[in-house]
N, C-alpha and C positions, 0 to 999 in steps of 0.2 A: 861237226863243226857247223852245222846252220842251225845254231840254237842261241837265242839271246843276242848278245851283242857280237859274237862270231858271225852272224848271218849277214851276207852282203851280196851285191851283184855278181861279184866275181866267183863266189862260192855257189852261189844258187842258180845262176845261169850260164855265165861264161864258161866256166870250167867243165861241168857236165853236158852242156849242148854244144858248144862249139870246138872246144879245144882237142878232146879226145875222139871226136866224131869226125872231124876234119871238115867239118861245115864252114866255119869262118865267116858268118854272115851276121855279126851283130850290127853293122851299120855305123862304125866308127872308125873312121881311117887313122892308119898308124902315123901319118904326118900331122894329123890334129893333136894326137897324143904326145908326139914329140915336142909340138909346141906347148902343150900345157906343161909338161914336165919340165921345160926349159923356163916358162913363166915362173913356176913354183921355185925352181933353183934361183933365178933372179931374186926372187922375193926374199929367200932365205939369206942369200949373199949379202942382200941390202940390210938385213938386221943381223949382219956378223953370226948368223947361225952355222951349225955343222952342215958340211956340204960333201962329206965323203961318199956317202950311199948315193946321194943326189947327183952327183958328178958321173958316177958310174951309169947310173940309171939313165940319165941324159945322154949320154955316149951311146948306150945300147939303142935306145929310141931313134936317135939321129941316124945311127949305122943301118938300122932296119928300113928306116924311111928312105935313105939314099938307094938302098938295096932294091927295094920293091916299093915305090911310091904309090900311095893310095890303097894300099892293101889294107884290108881289114885288120884292126889292131889285135885279135886275137889271133892272128896267123904269127904273132910274136912265138907263140909255143914252138911252132915248126921251125921257125928262124934260129931260135936258140938251141933246138935239138941238134942241128946241124953243125953246131960249134963245139 
């Protein structure tokens, strides 16, 4: 997966170094991710773009941010695992 265009920060760093190890210390808060996803969704809506997946994604990050405010965003792995 980590070759050519498939390589990215999530597959190179976040997935192997934070999520399965339980370290959860990437340095980016879930509340900031929630804000960023909401900004993206607002921009898509402003252009009458498709929002089905974005709406579900925004709801997940908002729920996670409300349940564990300020948690590292890589903790979403354990948050989703509980449901």
